C-alpha positions as CSV (number, residue, x, y, z in Angstrom):
1,M,61.0,46.5,-140.5
2,T,60.3,44.5,-143.6
3,L,61.2,45.1,-147.2
4,L,58.2,44.3,-149.3
5,A,58.1,43.1,-152.9
6,Q,55.3,42.7,-155.4
7,A,55.0,39.1,-156.5
8,G,53.1,38.2,-159.7
9,P,50.6,37.0,-160.6
10,S,49.7,37.2,-156.9
11,Y,50.9,39.7,-154.4
12,C,52.6,37.7,-151.7
13,I,55.9,37.3,-149.7
14,P,55.7,33.8,-148.2
15,T,58.8,31.8,-147.7
16,G,59.7,29.6,-150.6
17,I,57.8,31.4,-153.4
18,S,59.5,30.2,-156.6
19,C,57.8,32.3,-159.2
20,C,57.4,36.0,-158.8
21,K,58.5,39.2,-160.4
22,T,60.2,41.9,-158.4
23,A,58.7,45.4,-158.7
24,Q,59.8,48.5,-157.0
25,N,60.3,47.9,-153.3
26,V,58.8,49.7,-150.4
27,V,60.3,50.0,-147.0
28,I,57.8,50.2,-144.1
29,A,59.1,51.4,-140.8
30,M,57.3,51.1,-137.5
31,A,57.2,54.5,-135.7
32,S,57.9,54.4,-132.0
33,S,54.5,56.0,-131.2
34,I,52.4,53.3,-132.8
35,D,49.1,52.7,-131.0
36,A,49.1,48.9,-130.6
37,S,45.3,48.8,-130.2
38,K,44.9,48.6,-134.0
39,L,48.0,46.6,-134.9
40,K,47.6,43.0,-133.8
41,E,49.8,41.1,-136.1
42,T,53.5,40.3,-135.7
43,P,55.4,42.1,-138.5
44,P,56.3,39.5,-141.1
45,R,60.0,38.4,-141.0
46,F,61.0,35.8,-143.6
47,S,64.3,34.0,-143.9
48,S,64.1,33.7,-147.7
49,L,62.3,34.9,-150.7
50,S,63.1,32.9,-153.9
51,C,62.2,34.8,-157.0
52,N,63.0,34.3,-160.7
53,S,64.7,37.7,-160.8
54,S,68.2,39.1,-160.8
55,K,67.2,41.5,-158.0
56,T,66.7,39.8,-154.6
57,P,65.2,42.0,-151.9
58,Q,67.2,42.2,-148.6
59,F,65.4,41.9,-145.3
60,L,66.4,44.4,-142.7
61,S,66.0,44.4,-139.0
62,S,63.9,47.1,-137.3
63,E,67.1,48.4,-135.7
64,S,69.0,48.8,-139.0
65,L,67.1,51.9,-140.2
66,S,66.1,54.9,-138.2
67,V,62.7,56.6,-138.8
68,G,62.9,58.9,-141.8
69,V,66.0,57.6,-143.4
70,K,65.7,57.0,-147.2
71,R,66.3,53.4,-148.3
72,G,65.1,51.7,-151.4
73,H,62.3,53.4,-153.3
74,R,60.7,55.4,-150.5
75,V,60.2,55.5,-146.8
76,A,56.8,55.5,-145.2
77,V,55.2,54.7,-141.8
78,A,52.8,51.9,-141.1
79,A,51.0,52.9,-138.0
80,S,47.7,53.7,-136.3
81,P,46.3,56.8,-134.7
82,P,47.2,58.7,-132.7
83,T,50.7,59.2,-134.2
84,E,52.9,62.1,-135.2
85,D,53.7,62.6,-138.9
86,A,57.4,61.9,-138.2
87,V,58.0,60.3,-141.6
88,I,57.1,61.9,-144.9
89,A,57.1,59.8,-148.1
90,T,59.9,60.8,-150.5
91,E,57.5,60.3,-153.4
92,P,53.7,60.2,-153.6
93,L,52.1,57.0,-152.7
94,T,50.6,54.9,-155.5
95,K,47.9,52.3,-155.7
96,E,50.7,49.7,-156.0
97,D,52.0,50.8,-152.6
98,L,48.6,50.3,-151.0
99,I,48.5,46.8,-152.5
100,R,51.9,46.0,-151.3
101,Y,50.9,47.1,-147.8
102,L,48.2,44.5,-147.7
103,A,50.5,41.9,-149.2
104,S,53.0,42.5,-146.5
105,G,50.7,40.5,-144.2
106,C,51.6,37.2,-145.9
107,K,53.4,34.9,-143.5
108,P,54.6,31.3,-143.7
109,K,52.4,28.9,-141.7
110,E,54.8,28.6,-138.9
111,N,54.4,32.3,-138.2
112,W,50.6,32.3,-138.2
113,R,49.1,33.7,-135.0
114,I,45.7,34.1,-133.3
115,G,44.6,37.6,-132.3
116,T,41.4,37.9,-130.2
117,E,39.6,41.1,-129.4
118,H,36.6,41.4,-127.2
119,E,34.4,44.2,-125.9
120,K,32.3,44.4,-122.8
121,F,29.9,46.9,-121.1
122,G,31.0,48.4,-117.7
123,F,28.2,49.3,-115.3
124,E,27.7,50.5,-111.7
125,I,26.6,47.5,-109.7
126,G,24.3,49.6,-107.5
127,T,22.4,51.3,-110.2
128,L,23.2,49.2,-113.3
129,R,23.9,52.5,-115.1
130,P,26.8,52.6,-117.7
131,M,30.2,53.6,-116.4
132,K,31.1,57.3,-116.8
133,Y,34.3,58.4,-118.4
134,E,35.7,59.5,-115.1
135,Q,35.2,55.9,-113.7
136,I,36.8,54.4,-116.8
137,A,39.8,56.7,-116.5
138,E,40.1,55.6,-112.8
139,L,40.0,52.0,-114.0
140,L,42.6,52.6,-116.7
141,H,45.0,54.3,-114.3
142,G,44.4,51.6,-111.7
143,I,45.3,48.8,-114.1
144,A,48.4,50.8,-115.3
145,E,49.6,51.3,-111.8
146,R,49.0,47.8,-110.5
147,F,49.9,45.7,-113.5
148,D,52.6,47.8,-115.3
149,W,50.7,48.9,-118.4
150,D,51.7,52.0,-120.4
151,R,49.1,54.7,-120.7
152,I,47.8,55.9,-124.1
153,M,46.7,59.6,-123.9
154,E,44.8,61.9,-126.2
155,G,45.5,65.4,-124.9
156,D,44.9,65.2,-121.2
157,N,42.6,62.2,-121.4
158,I,43.7,58.6,-120.9
159,I,42.0,56.6,-123.7
160,G,43.8,53.2,-123.4
161,L,46.7,51.1,-122.2
162,K,49.5,49.2,-123.9
163,Q,51.6,46.3,-122.6
164,G,53.8,44.5,-125.1
165,K,51.6,43.5,-128.0
166,Q,48.3,43.7,-126.0
167,S,46.3,46.8,-125.7
168,I,43.1,48.1,-124.0
169,S,41.0,50.7,-125.8
170,L,37.7,52.4,-125.4
171,E,34.8,52.2,-127.9
172,P,32.6,55.3,-128.4
173,G,30.2,54.5,-125.5
174,G,32.9,53.3,-123.1
175,Q,32.8,49.7,-124.2
176,F,36.0,48.3,-122.7
177,E,38.1,46.4,-125.3
178,L,41.0,44.0,-125.0
179,S,43.0,43.6,-128.2
180,G,45.1,40.6,-127.5
181,A,48.6,39.8,-128.5
182,P,49.2,37.5,-131.5
183,V,49.6,34.1,-129.9
184,E,50.2,30.6,-131.2
185,T,47.5,28.5,-129.4
186,L,44.0,28.8,-128.1
187,H,45.3,27.9,-124.6
188,Q,47.4,31.1,-124.8
189,T,44.4,33.1,-126.0
190,C,42.3,31.8,-123.1
191,A,45.1,32.5,-120.5
192,E,45.3,36.0,-121.9
193,V,41.5,36.5,-121.4
194,N,41.7,35.2,-117.9
195,S,44.6,37.4,-117.0
196,H,42.8,40.5,-118.4
197,L,39.6,39.8,-116.6
198,Y,41.5,39.2,-113.3
199,Q,43.2,42.5,-113.7
200,V,40.0,44.4,-114.5
201,K,38.2,42.8,-111.6
202,A,41.0,43.5,-109.1
203,V,40.4,47.2,-109.7
204,T,36.7,47.4,-110.3
205,E,35.6,45.4,-107.2
206,E,36.8,48.3,-105.2
207,M,34.9,50.7,-107.4
208,G,31.6,49.0,-107.3
209,I,31.8,48.3,-111.1
210,G,31.0,45.2,-113.0
211,F,31.3,44.1,-116.6
212,L,28.6,42.5,-118.8
213,G,29.2,40.1,-121.6
214,I,26.4,40.7,-124.1
215,G,26.1,42.0,-127.7
216,F,23.8,45.0,-127.1
217,Q,23.2,47.3,-124.1
218,P,20.1,45.6,-122.7
219,K,18.7,48.4,-120.5
220,W,19.8,51.9,-121.3
221,G,19.0,54.2,-124.2
222,L,21.4,56.3,-126.3
223,K,20.8,59.3,-124.1
224,D,22.1,57.4,-121.1
225,I,25.4,56.4,-122.7
226,P,28.5,58.5,-122.0
227,V,30.6,59.7,-124.9
228,M,34.3,59.0,-124.8
229,P,36.7,61.9,-125.3
230,K,38.2,60.7,-128.5
231,G,38.3,63.0,-131.5
232,R,37.6,60.4,-134.1
233,Y,34.4,59.5,-132.4
234,D,33.1,63.1,-132.5
235,I,33.5,63.0,-136.3
236,M,31.8,59.6,-136.6
237,R,28.9,60.6,-134.3
238,N,28.1,63.6,-136.5
239,Y,28.4,61.6,-139.8
240,M,26.5,58.4,-138.8
241,P,23.0,59.8,-139.0
242,K,23.6,61.0,-142.5
243,V,24.3,57.5,-143.9
244,G,22.1,55.1,-141.9
245,S,19.5,55.0,-139.1
246,L,21.3,52.7,-136.7
247,G,24.9,54.0,-136.7
248,L,24.7,55.6,-133.3
249,D,23.4,52.4,-131.8
250,M,26.3,50.6,-133.4
251,M,28.8,53.1,-131.9
252,F,27.4,53.4,-128.4
253,R,25.4,50.2,-127.6
254,T,27.0,47.2,-129.2
255,C,29.8,44.8,-128.2
256,T,31.5,42.1,-130.2
257,V,34.2,39.4,-130.0
258,Q,36.4,38.8,-133.1
259,V,39.4,36.9,-134.1
260,N,42.2,38.0,-136.4
261,L,44.0,35.4,-138.5
262,D,46.9,35.2,-141.0
263,F,47.4,34.0,-144.5
264,I,50.4,32.7,-146.4
265,S,49.7,34.3,-149.8
266,E,47.2,36.2,-151.8
267,A,45.6,32.9,-152.9
268,D,45.3,31.7,-149.3
269,M,43.8,35.1,-148.3
270,I,41.2,34.7,-151.0
271,R,40.2,31.2,-149.9
272,K,40.0,32.2,-146.2
273,F,38.1,35.4,-147.0
274,R,35.5,33.5,-149.0
275,A,35.1,30.8,-146.4
276,G,34.8,33.4,-143.7
277,L,32.2,35.4,-145.5
278,A,30.2,32.3,-146.5
279,L,30.1,31.0,-142.9
280,Q,30.0,34.4,-141.0
281,L,26.3,34.1,-140.5
282,I,26.8,30.6,-138.9
283,A,29.0,32.4,-136.3
284,T,26.4,35.1,-135.9
285,A,23.8,32.4,-135.1
286,L,26.0,30.4,-132.8
287,F,27.0,33.4,-130.8
288,A,23.7,35.4,-131.0
289,N,23.5,37.1,-127.7
290,S,21.7,40.5,-128.0
291,P,17.9,39.9,-127.6
292,F,17.2,42.9,-125.3
293,S,17.2,46.6,-125.7
294,D,15.6,49.4,-123.7
295,G,14.7,47.0,-121.0
296,K,12.7,44.4,-123.0
297,P,13.0,41.9,-125.8
298,N,13.7,43.5,-129.2
299,G,12.5,40.8,-131.5
300,Y,16.0,39.8,-132.6
301,L,18.5,37.1,-131.4
302,S,21.4,39.3,-132.6
303,L,20.3,42.9,-132.6
304,R,23.9,43.8,-132.9
305,S,24.2,42.0,-136.2
306,H,21.0,43.6,-137.5
307,I,22.2,47.0,-136.7
308,W,25.0,46.7,-139.2
309,T,22.5,46.4,-142.0
310,D,21.6,50.1,-141.6
311,T,24.7,51.7,-140.2
312,D,26.5,52.7,-143.4
313,N,26.2,50.4,-146.4
314,N,29.1,52.0,-148.1
315,R,31.4,50.4,-145.6
316,A,29.6,47.3,-144.3
317,G,28.1,44.1,-145.6
318,M,28.8,40.9,-147.4
319,L,31.1,42.1,-150.2
320,P,29.9,40.0,-153.2
321,F,33.0,40.9,-155.2
322,V,35.1,38.7,-152.9
323,F,33.6,35.7,-154.8
324,Y,34.5,37.1,-158.2
325,D,37.3,35.4,-160.2
326,T,39.1,38.8,-160.3
327,F,39.3,39.2,-156.5
328,G,42.6,39.8,-154.8
329,F,44.5,42.4,-152.9
330,E,44.1,44.9,-155.8
331,Q,40.3,44.5,-155.9
332,Y,40.1,45.1,-152.1
333,V,42.2,48.2,-152.5
334,D,39.9,49.5,-155.2
335,Y,36.9,48.9,-152.9
336,A,38.6,50.6,-150.0
337,L,39.7,53.6,-152.1
338,D,36.0,54.3,-152.8
339,V,34.8,53.8,-149.2
340,P,34.1,57.4,-148.0
341,M,36.7,58.6,-145.5
342,Y,36.1,59.7,-141.9
343,F,39.2,61.7,-141.0
344,V,42.9,62.5,-141.4
345,Y,45.1,62.7,-138.3
346,R,47.5,65.7,-138.3
347,E,49.4,67.5,-135.5
348,K,47.5,65.6,-132.8
349,K,44.2,66.5,-134.3
350,Y,41.5,64.7,-136.3
351,I,40.5,66.6,-139.4
352,D,36.9,65.9,-140.6
353,C,37.1,64.4,-144.1
354,T,33.8,62.6,-144.0
355,G,32.4,61.5,-147.3
356,M,35.6,62.3,-149.2
357,S,37.6,59.9,-151.3
358,F,40.9,58.3,-150.6
359,R,41.4,58.3,-154.4
360,D,41.3,62.1,-154.3
361,F,43.7,62.0,-151.4
362,L,46.2,60.0,-153.5
363,A,46.0,62.8,-156.1
364,G,46.4,65.6,-153.5
365,K,42.8,66.7,-154.1
366,L,41.3,66.1,-150.7
367,P,39.1,69.2,-149.9
368,C,39.7,69.0,-146.1
369,I,43.6,69.2,-146.6
370,P,44.0,70.4,-150.2
371,G,47.4,69.7,-151.8
372,E,48.5,67.3,-149.1
373,L,49.3,63.7,-149.9
374,P,48.7,60.6,-147.8
375,T,51.2,58.3,-146.0
376,L,50.8,54.6,-145.3
377,D,49.8,55.8,-141.9
378,D,46.7,57.4,-143.4
379,W,46.0,54.3,-145.4
380,E,46.1,52.1,-142.3
381,N,43.8,54.5,-140.5
382,H,41.4,54.4,-143.3
383,L,41.3,50.6,-143.4
384,T,40.2,50.7,-139.7
385,T,37.1,52.6,-140.7
386,I,35.7,49.9,-143.0
387,F,33.3,47.4,-141.4
388,P,32.3,44.4,-143.6
389,E,31.5,41.1,-142.1
390,V,35.1,40.0,-142.8
391,R,37.7,42.7,-143.0
392,L,41.1,42.6,-144.7
393,K,44.0,44.5,-143.3
394,R,47.4,42.7,-143.1
395,Y,45.4,39.9,-141.6
396,L,41.7,38.8,-141.8
397,E,39.2,39.8,-139.1
398,M,36.1,37.6,-138.5
399,R,33.5,40.2,-137.3
400,G,30.1,38.5,-137.1
401,A,29.8,37.5,-133.5
402,D,28.1,39.1,-130.5
403,G,30.0,39.8,-127.3
404,G,29.3,37.2,-124.7
405,P,30.3,35.4,-121.5
406,W,33.8,34.1,-120.8
407,R,33.3,30.8,-122.6
408,S,32.5,32.5,-125.9
409,L,35.7,34.6,-125.7
410,C,37.6,31.3,-126.2
411,A,35.1,29.5,-128.3
412,L,34.9,32.1,-131.1
413,P,38.6,32.0,-132.0
414,A,38.5,28.2,-131.6
415,F,35.7,28.0,-134.2
416,W,37.6,30.0,-136.8
417,V,41.0,28.5,-136.2
418,G,39.6,25.0,-136.6
419,L,38.1,26.0,-139.9
420,L,40.7,28.3,-141.5
421,Y,44.0,27.2,-140.1
422,D,43.6,23.5,-141.2
423,E,43.9,22.9,-144.9
424,D,41.5,19.9,-145.0
425,S,38.8,21.8,-143.1
426,L,39.2,24.9,-145.1
427,Q,38.9,23.1,-148.4
428,S,35.8,21.2,-147.1
429,V,34.2,24.6,-146.3
430,L,35.0,25.9,-149.8
431,D,33.6,22.8,-151.3
432,M,30.5,23.0,-149.2
433,T,29.8,26.6,-150.0
434,A,31.0,26.7,-153.6
435,D,27.4,26.7,-155.1
436,W,25.9,29.1,-152.5
437,T,24.7,32.1,-154.5
438,S,25.1,35.7,-153.6
439,E,21.4,35.9,-153.0
440,E,21.5,33.0,-150.6
441,R,24.3,34.6,-148.6
442,Q,22.5,37.9,-148.4
443,M,19.3,36.1,-147.4
444,L,21.1,34.5,-144.5
445,R,22.6,38.0,-143.7
446,N,19.1,39.4,-143.5
447,K,17.3,36.6,-141.6
448,V,19.8,35.1,-139.2
449,P,19.8,38.1,-136.8
450,K,16.1,37.2,-136.1
451,T,15.8,33.5,-136.5
452,G,19.3,32.2,-135.8
453,L,19.9,28.5,-136.3
454,R,16.2,28.1,-137.2
455,T,16.7,30.0,-140.4
456,P,15.4,27.9,-143.4
457,F,18.2,27.1,-145.8
458,R,17.7,25.1,-148.9
459,D,16.0,21.8,-147.8
460,G,16.6,22.2,-144.1
461,L,17.6,24.6,-141.4
462,L,20.8,26.6,-140.8
463,R,21.3,24.3,-137.8
464,H,21.9,21.4,-140.1
465,V,24.7,23.3,-141.8
466,A,26.1,24.3,-138.4
467,E,26.3,20.7,-137.4
468,E,28.6,19.9,-140.4
469,V,30.6,23.1,-139.9
470,L,31.2,22.4,-136.2
471,K,32.5,18.9,-137.1
472,L,34.9,20.5,-139.5
473,A,36.1,22.9,-136.9
474,K,36.6,20.1,-134.4
475,D,38.5,18.0,-136.9
476,G,40.7,21.0,-137.8
477,L,41.6,21.6,-134.1
478,E,42.3,17.9,-133.6
479,R,44.8,17.9,-136.5
480,R,46.6,21.0,-135.1
481,G,47.6,18.8,-132.2
482,F,47.4,21.3,-129.3
483,K,44.4,19.7,-127.5
484,E,42.2,22.7,-128.2
485,V,38.9,21.0,-129.1
486,G,37.5,21.6,-125.6
487,F,37.2,25.3,-126.3
488,L,34.4,24.4,-128.7
489,N,32.2,22.9,-125.9
490,A,30.1,26.0,-125.6
491,V,29.4,25.9,-129.4
492,S,28.7,22.2,-129.2
493,D,26.0,22.8,-126.7
494,V,24.3,25.4,-129.0
495,V,24.4,23.1,-132.0
496,S,23.2,20.0,-130.2
497,T,20.2,21.8,-128.7
498,G,19.6,24.3,-131.5
499,V,19.1,26.9,-128.8
500,T,21.3,30.0,-129.1
501,P,22.5,32.0,-126.1
502,A,19.9,34.7,-126.9
503,E,17.1,32.2,-126.7
504,K,18.3,31.0,-123.4
505,L,18.2,34.5,-122.1
506,L,14.7,35.0,-123.5
507,E,13.5,31.9,-121.7
508,L,14.9,33.2,-118.4
509,Y,13.3,36.6,-119.0
510,H,9.9,35.1,-119.6
511,G,10.3,32.6,-116.8
512,K,12.6,32.8,-113.8
513,W,13.2,36.6,-114.2
514,G,9.5,37.5,-114.2
515,R,10.0,39.7,-117.3
516,S,12.6,41.9,-115.6
517,I,15.7,42.8,-117.5
518,D,17.9,43.5,-114.5
519,P,18.9,39.9,-113.7
520,V,20.9,39.7,-117.0
521,F,23.5,42.0,-115.4
522,E,24.2,39.2,-112.9
523,E,23.7,36.3,-115.3
524,L,26.3,37.6,-117.7
525,L,28.6,39.3,-115.2
526,Y,32.3,38.5,-115.8
């Protein structure tokens, strides 16, 4: 449990802050029923907070308060669905509370961690058809029994697993996701991936099941994809066609790999957010790996990336306001308050609140549950339904890369850690991209899914920018001192040749594979 304070002019709680003003404090308690699949970061624990104030916040251990006990200004729960509403706020939440919630992610550099998530498609080896829910349930139970994972249930259905700070969850079409624990080095990240794939394979080999590392389902249409028995996905499936033409494809036929990274302060968050957004399309190009759909080439190198351009533009995109001088935690909260809601979770049920406003929820005016006020639990749930290219929670998520083979699962976090966790590399990125216009960033967003590293940019190609960026990433990893540069070998190959993973697959399709899509299931089999 952490006692949070508002620090001005920035919202932050890093060790050693020497100028801040203490506002009303908020206690955030972690409920015992938290679903770890959406909470990747280690709760911030700081040894000191120096403020020019007569009131100094105290830091309390998670054992020192029981859930529901009133301490400080109010008690609220920070958690993810599915949870029970065991804690009720003693006073209504305010916008300031929502800002403090994001600010609670600030950590001193020695506490920064790397959280990697990756999704993959399960398929029957004999037929290449997607796994059915019954097969996925058998797999989850098998992993739980053999490798000592705790089961996560929704009603009578198993929907995930939890072990320590790792979790396994299901995306809408049965995509199998590992949400890794927050670790210190890329070696630990890669070891975690290896362990996970070993455990999955130990069970699936007996089932005749394989897993495919690619960004878009290459063979099967929407009608062929099973629907997972999770209440929130029913709500999303009904809502998606109302706000975009490709939302169902996003839900059921895409896979990604992403990395979650920390920040020390609001100012550090802003710098990393801007660098991440500016270079997100570099990552999209380097990891482009979704050139097939419905059994043939689809005209894109990253169809997964293109799909986000017409999924729901109220909650996706490049967020130009991040580059405004006024940007900070408060501005992101204002943005999130106006992103239409999906649901509210109450009494083990998802209540459809699609299209409604969290601002109205704060005022007790939510039509789906009139008169009821939100908790921080509801706020955290809402933040998980926002899908920009970089997403802010109590950490930053880099979201632009396609799912891919084993090497990419280690290379993607290596790329971003080298750029964002080294001060010199981060500053070089900010200097490099400082004069990029909003129109140029959006142009890259529109074109890179089709043309990858061959996308024209200013006087050259995006490949030339990628060469410089890769050098900065390598230099950043070198300075970290953990001998992690080798994890970028897969990216180095792409940059040196200018050929993306998707283009290599297309070459195989038109050549060795004889225009058959089926060999991709063996080529990219984990």
